[in-house]
C-alpha angles and dihedrals in degrees: 000000000000120000118268114237117225128185120218112203106193132131095202103092095203092055096042092047091049091051092046092053094043098049092042086056088053090058101263128131102236130200124182130210120186095193137044093240090052089051093054092049094047091047092056092047102040105023098215121209091230139006125216101202128193113211098213107067130158097243116020119004125244092256091061092045090053092047092053092047092051095048094050114088094218097050104030093098098056114111114240126201114193117222116194148144091230118099101179118129091228091057092052092048092050091053093047092047089056090056104265112159097212144357132216127180129222129275087049137178107248091212090054091050090049091054092047090051092048093048094048093050093045091049090051092052093043091054091049092244099133141016109245094224104046100024088225124135114275141168112004095018092056090049090051091053091050091051089050098051096043087071094048139070138235100030134136125208120203125198105201126189134179106230119220092011094137091054090052091051091049091057103032101029136242095286090059088045091056089050089056091051091051090046091051092049091051092046091052090050093051094049093047090048090053101038107019139059138264093261096051116123131216121192140177112211089182145283114019094341127104135169135209127194116195143147113295093236091058099043099092094051092048093049092050094049094047093054096044096046095043092051090052102040101038089069090077088070092065129072120250096261094052092046090050096050094040098229144058130228114246135168123244127216091273093055095254121138118241141175113255119193121238116268120281137169128253120191132194114199130197126175133199094233093057099048142029113227125199096176136026090238089066089059095052095041094050092046091049091052090049089051091052089052089050090056091052094049096048 
């Protein structure tokens, strides 16, 4: 199982450093942000599985950070635990009304905070809110987005798959495979940040499959950038010999060795202006067929 990434948003260095050391020792990947603006930027870039958020910050307070996270399509699913010195009922209610998942008051018991973090992440996975490897929305959240867009206009849906991913995992192992999934999730985020809009959505249904929902006018540029950047940057996940020869040696079901190409991306694209959809399954089925055609044409 890959490490879960958590983001600590705390301007007190002693507290943030203590939490960073403690949770790293518990097997988490830990990032720290001392300001609310830093937290919003890191969340977009790294997509943490959970955020521990102090309310009193030097620029924008934790309430505003939480509000912005909850109103952004790409970050609305991330669990938030408020960390504060305040113990007033009204403060707790304000945080919960903004969509915080939990609330703990300083001075806190570190073991209690650990359990709250574990429970929030487990609950998110159990409810099919996020994929445990990429931290991206999955399951129910993807379905909700499909039900949203089917009633709207001018959208594009992309079905994205990493070709030859299973062969890569066979040779390099599942840990390296998880690294590729996190790399792909980050790459998609960077491209959508650069070429897309604030309401764009990135999801991870599972395995080597991702989805992007964006404005129809921006779809072509995003598709082009994803393919170009993946082809260039995925090479860093191979050793020099495999990069040089352009393939890896894998074993088929009969035990015979075969040459498997290096990983690439195929994308199936459907747009609202080109089709009329009565059901969300029609969107995903048509996009999957377009992706299979993309593999054949590449």
